[in-house]
C-alpha positions in Angstrom: -1.0 237.0 157.2 -2.3 238.0 153.7 -2.9 235.3 151.1 -0.7 235.5 148.1 -2.7 236.5 145.0 -3.2 233.8 142.4 -1.6 234.3 139.0 -3.6 233.9 135.8 -1.8 230.6 135.1 -2.8 229.3 138.5 -6.4 230.3 137.9 -6.4 228.7 134.5 -4.9 225.5 136.0 -7.6 225.4 138.7 -10.4 225.9 136.2 -9.0 223.0 134.1 -8.8 220.7 137.2 -12.4 221.6 138.0 -13.5 220.9 134.4 -11.7 217.5 134.4 -13.2 216.5 137.8 -16.7 217.5 136.7 -16.3 215.4 133.5 -15.3 212.4 135.6 -18.4 212.4 137.8 -21.8 211.1 137.0 -24.5 213.6 136.3 -28.3 213.2 136.7 -30.8 214.2 134.0 -33.8 213.2 136.0 -34.9 211.9 139.4 -38.1 210.5 140.7 -39.6 208.6 143.6 -41.0 205.2 143.0 -43.6 204.6 145.8 -44.1 200.9 144.9 -40.4 200.0 145.7 -39.9 203.0 148.1 -36.8 204.0 146.2 -35.4 207.2 144.6 -34.7 206.6 140.9 -31.9 208.6 139.3 -31.3 208.6 135.6 -27.8 209.6 134.4 -26.6 211.4 131.3 -24.9 208.2 130.3 -28.2 206.5 129.8 -27.8 204.4 133.0 -30.1 204.7 136.0 -29.9 203.5 139.6 -32.2 203.3 142.5 -31.5 204.1 146.2 -33.8 202.8 149.0 -35.4 205.9 150.5 -35.1 204.5 154.1 -31.3 204.5 153.8 -31.1 208.1 152.7 -30.3 210.5 155.6 -33.1 212.9 156.2 -35.8 211.1 154.2 -37.0 208.7 156.9 -40.1 210.7 157.8 -40.9 212.2 154.4 -44.3 211.5 152.9 -44.7 210.1 149.4 -46.1 213.4 148.3 -42.9 215.2 149.5 -40.7 212.6 148.0 -42.2 213.0 144.6 -41.0 216.7 144.6 -37.4 215.7 144.0 -35.5 218.0 141.6 -32.2 217.7 139.8 -30.0 220.8 140.2 -29.1 222.5 136.9 -25.6 221.2 137.0 -26.8 217.6 137.2 -24.5 216.9 140.1 -27.1 216.9 142.9 -30.7 216.1 143.7 -32.7 217.9 146.3 -36.0 218.3 148.1 -37.4 221.6 149.5 -39.5 219.7 152.1 -37.8 218.1 153.8 -34.7 220.3 153.3 -32.4 217.5 152.0 -30.0 217.2 149.2 -27.5 214.7 147.9 -24.6 214.8 145.5 -25.2 212.3 142.7 -21.6 210.9 142.5 -21.5 209.8 146.2 -25.0 208.4 145.9 -23.9 206.4 142.9 -21.0 205.0 145.0 -23.4 204.1 147.9 -22.8 207.0 150.2 -26.3 208.0 151.4 -25.4 210.4 154.3 -22.8 211.8 156.6 -20.0 209.6 158.0 -21.9 209.3 161.3 -25.1 208.3 159.4 -23.1 205.7 157.4 -21.5 204.4 160.6 -24.9 204.0 162.2 -26.3 202.1 159.2 -23.3 199.7 159.4 -23.8 199.3 163.1 -27.5 198.6 162.8 -26.7 196.0 160.1 -24.4 194.3 162.5 -27.2 194.1 165.0 -29.5 192.2 162.6 -30.5 188.8 163.6 -31.0 186.0 161.2 -30.9 182.2 161.1 -27.7 182.3 159.0 -26.0 184.7 161.5 -27.0 182.5 164.4 -25.7 179.4 162.7 -22.4 181.1 161.9 -22.1 182.1 165.6 -22.7 178.6 166.8 -20.2 177.2 164.3 -17.5 179.7 165.4 -18.3 179.0 169.1 -17.8 175.3 168.5 -14.3 176.2 167.3 -13.5 178.0 170.5 -14.9 181.4 169.5 -13.1 184.4 168.2 -9.3 184.1 168.3 -7.6 186.2 170.9 -5.7 189.2 169.7 -2.0 189.2 170.5 -1.0 191.4 173.4 1.5 194.2 172.6 4.6 194.0 174.7 
């Protein structure tokens, strides 16, 4: 089945949607690696800046500080990237806390749930004293 050719009006409308979407996203003007805090620092065209812990960013776990310092902002300002390792991130998702694929994010959440702390242990004891987690109703 052949695709129906787009009309000039449809093309113009698509371009306008793309322009509006691009304007609504954050854009980087610079990016750098701060070895002291082990974070990637991204400065935005709005004047704001934010930092992302390197260890949370998918693909940067084994990168050396020398490699991390070679981060570049793509000309459009919508992404940052490294040649080595071959890793890149869109700025808007990074700004919203998305630091990798869905699987990567799921694994980060799972590993956080496995963390042990005095507060978590105390909470578990408190819940256990109440009889534990409530049972889920059985569907009939």
